[in-house]
ZALUMDO-19212 format. One record per residue (C-alpha): residue number from 0; residue in three letters; z, x, y. Coordinates in pm, 1 decimal, padded with zeros to 6 digits, always signed. Layout:
% residues N
num:NUM residuo:ALA Z:Z X:X Y:Y
...
***
This chain:
% residues 75
num:0 residuo:THR Z:+00000.0 X:+00000.0 Y:+00000.0
num:1 residuo:GLN Z:-00036.2 X:+00102.3 Y:+00363.2
num:2 residuo:ARG Z:+00339.0 X:+00085.9 Y:+00411.0
num:3 residuo:ALA Z:+00398.8 X:+00327.5 Y:+00122.6
num:4 residuo:GLY Z:+00136.7 X:+00564.9 Y:+00263.3
num:5 residuo:ARG Z:+00295.7 X:+00558.7 Y:+00607.6
num:6 residuo:GLU Z:+00638.7 X:+00618.8 Y:+00458.0
num:7 residuo:MET Z:+00508.9 X:+00911.7 Y:+00251.2
num:8 residuo:ARG Z:+00341.8 X:+01071.6 Y:+00556.3
num:9 residuo:ALA Z:+00660.8 X:+01028.7 Y:+00759.9
num:10 residuo:ARG Z:+00870.3 X:+01185.8 Y:+00484.2
num:11 residuo:ILE Z:+00628.8 X:+01477.9 Y:+00449.1
num:12 residuo:ARG Z:+00640.5 X:+01538.5 Y:+00826.7
num:13 residuo:GLN Z:+01019.7 X:+01525.0 Y:+00814.6
num:14 residuo:ALA Z:+01031.8 X:+01768.8 Y:+00521.5
num:15 residuo:ILE Z:+00796.9 X:+02011.3 Y:+00699.4
num:16 residuo:SER Z:+01013.2 X:+01994.6 Y:+01011.5
num:17 residuo:LYS Z:+01306.6 X:+02125.8 Y:+00805.7
num:18 residuo:LEU Z:+01115.8 X:+02439.4 Y:+00705.0
num:19 residuo:GLY Z:+01139.9 X:+02753.0 Y:+00910.1
num:20 residuo:GLU Z:+00881.8 X:+02782.2 Y:+01187.3
num:21 residuo:LYS Z:+00670.6 X:+03042.2 Y:+01005.1
num:22 residuo:SER Z:+00678.7 X:+02854.0 Y:+00673.3
num:23 residuo:ALA Z:+00595.6 X:+02524.7 Y:+00842.1
num:24 residuo:GLU Z:+00298.8 X:+02680.5 Y:+01021.1
num:25 residuo:MET Z:+00170.8 X:+02832.6 Y:+00696.5
num:26 residuo:PHE Z:+00216.2 X:+02501.0 Y:+00512.4
num:27 residuo:VAL Z:+00013.2 X:+02313.7 Y:+00772.4
num:28 residuo:LEU Z:-00260.0 X:+02578.9 Y:+00778.5
num:29 residuo:LYS Z:-00287.2 X:+02569.6 Y:+00399.1
num:30 residuo:TYR Z:-00251.0 X:+02202.3 Y:+00311.5
num:31 residuo:PHE Z:-00370.8 X:+02025.3 Y:+00625.0
num:32 residuo:GLU Z:-00622.0 X:+02269.7 Y:+00771.8
num:33 residuo:GLY Z:-00755.8 X:+02412.9 Y:+00443.6
num:34 residuo:TYR Z:-00708.8 X:+02783.4 Y:+00511.9
num:35 residuo:GLY Z:-00674.3 X:+03028.7 Y:+00222.0
num:36 residuo:ASN Z:-00378.1 X:+03262.6 Y:+00180.9
num:37 residuo:ASN Z:-00580.0 X:+03565.4 Y:+00297.1
num:38 residuo:GLU Z:-00694.2 X:+03382.1 Y:+00610.4
num:39 residuo:ILE Z:-00338.6 X:+03269.9 Y:+00687.3
num:40 residuo:ALA Z:-00211.9 X:+03625.1 Y:+00638.5
num:41 residuo:GLU Z:-00469.9 X:+03756.0 Y:+00883.1
num:42 residuo:LEU Z:-00395.0 X:+03484.2 Y:+01140.2
num:43 residuo:MET Z:-00020.7 X:+03543.7 Y:+01119.2
num:44 residuo:GLY Z:-00023.6 X:+03922.3 Y:+01091.1
num:45 residuo:THR Z:+00132.2 X:+03945.6 Y:+00745.5
num:46 residuo:SER Z:+00022.7 X:+04002.5 Y:+00386.1
num:47 residuo:ALA Z:-00126.2 X:+03747.3 Y:+00147.7
num:48 residuo:MET Z:+00167.0 X:+03818.3 Y:-00085.9
num:49 residuo:VAL Z:+00418.6 X:+03714.1 Y:+00181.6
num:50 residuo:VAL Z:+00212.1 X:+03401.4 Y:+00250.9
num:51 residuo:GLY Z:+00211.7 X:+03317.1 Y:-00120.6
num:52 residuo:VAL Z:+00587.9 X:+03357.2 Y:-00152.0
num:53 residuo:LEU Z:+00663.2 X:+03153.7 Y:+00161.6
num:54 residuo:LEU Z:+00420.8 X:+02878.0 Y:+00060.8
num:55 residuo:HIS Z:+00575.6 X:+02857.5 Y:-00285.5
num:56 residuo:ARG Z:+00922.3 X:+02817.7 Y:-00132.7
num:57 residuo:ALA Z:+00791.1 X:+02565.6 Y:+00120.1
num:58 residuo:ARG Z:+00621.0 X:+02356.6 Y:-00152.6
num:59 residuo:THR Z:+00941.9 X:+02357.0 Y:-00354.5
num:60 residuo:ARG Z:+01145.0 X:+02236.6 Y:-00055.9
num:61 residuo:VAL Z:+00893.3 X:+01969.7 Y:+00043.1
num:62 residuo:LYS Z:+00874.4 X:+01840.0 Y:-00316.1
num:63 residuo:LYS Z:+01254.5 X:+01826.4 Y:-00328.6
num:64 residuo:GLU Z:+01266.7 X:+01630.1 Y:-00001.3
num:65 residuo:ILE Z:+01007.9 X:+01372.1 Y:-00108.3
num:66 residuo:GLY Z:+01080.7 X:+01377.7 Y:-00481.7
num:67 residuo:ASP Z:+01240.0 X:+01032.4 Y:-00494.2
num:68 residuo:LEU Z:+00924.5 X:+00880.8 Y:-00345.8
num:69 residuo:LEU Z:+00705.1 X:+01065.0 Y:-00594.0
num:70 residuo:GLU Z:+00915.9 X:+00969.6 Y:-00895.2
num:71 residuo:GLY Z:+01019.9 X:+00612.8 Y:-00835.2
num:72 residuo:GLY Z:+00908.1 X:+00488.2 Y:-00500.0
num:73 residuo:GLN Z:+00540.6 X:+00458.1 Y:-00585.6
num:74 residuo:ALA Z:+00572.4 X:+00277.2 Y:-00920.7
***
């Protein structure tokens, strides 16, 4: 439903806002803008390995924040 979609987007935005500034920026570049890890590393002046680690941690935190919606809220 549209309501469920709006709620999910709001929860994702909220979860991203709880990440650190650098992690949040990387998350948005990767999952909303479509940049690759190497491109993000170049844009942010770091290594692709650091980007990979921070994105993994960010994904884990975002999934934890919205997990209840993913598991039971959409059924």
